C-alpha positions in Angstrom: -38.9 108.8 -54.8 -40.2 107.0 -51.7 -37.6 107.0 -48.9 -37.9 103.2 -48.5 -36.6 102.8 -52.1 -33.7 105.3 -51.5 -32.2 103.1 -48.8 -32.3 100.0 -51.1 -30.8 102.0 -54.0 -28.1 103.4 -51.7 -27.2 100.0 -50.4 -27.0 98.6 -53.9 -24.7 101.5 -55.0 -22.4 101.1 -52.0 -22.3 97.3 -52.7 -21.3 97.9 -56.3 -18.7 100.4 -55.3 -17.2 97.9 -52.8 -17.0 95.3 -55.5 -15.2 97.8 -57.8 -12.8 98.7 -55.0 -11.9 95.1 -54.3 -11.4 94.3 -58.0 -9.2 97.4 -58.4 -7.1 96.3 -55.4 -6.7 92.8 -56.8 -5.8 94.2 -60.3 -3.0 96.3 -58.9 -1.7 93.6 -56.6 -1.7 90.7 -59.1 -2.6 92.2 -62.5 -0.8 93.9 -65.4 0.7 96.9 -63.4 2.4 94.4 -61.1 3.7 92.4 -64.1 5.0 95.6 -65.7 6.8 96.6 -62.6 8.4 93.2 -62.2 9.4 93.2 -65.9 11.0 96.7 -65.5 12.9 95.5 -62.4 14.1 92.4 -64.3 15.2 94.4 -67.3 17.0 96.9 -65.0 18.7 94.1 -63.2 19.9 92.4 -66.5 21.1 95.8 -67.8 23.1 96.3 -64.6 24.5 92.8 -64.8 25.6 93.4 -68.4 27.4 96.5 -67.5 29.4 94.7 -64.7 30.7 92.0 -67.0 32.3 94.3 -69.5 
């Protein structure tokens, strides 16, 4: 390949990797893993509250 094309390809690949990284961060901050964690904490809290009332 010509070296001029390699720079363009490298910039494109890095740009795509950056987009993937940003989307991954957003997914873990607001997506399903966050909802699963909140659901588990809520269920744990309700289980603890149920034990205290008996």
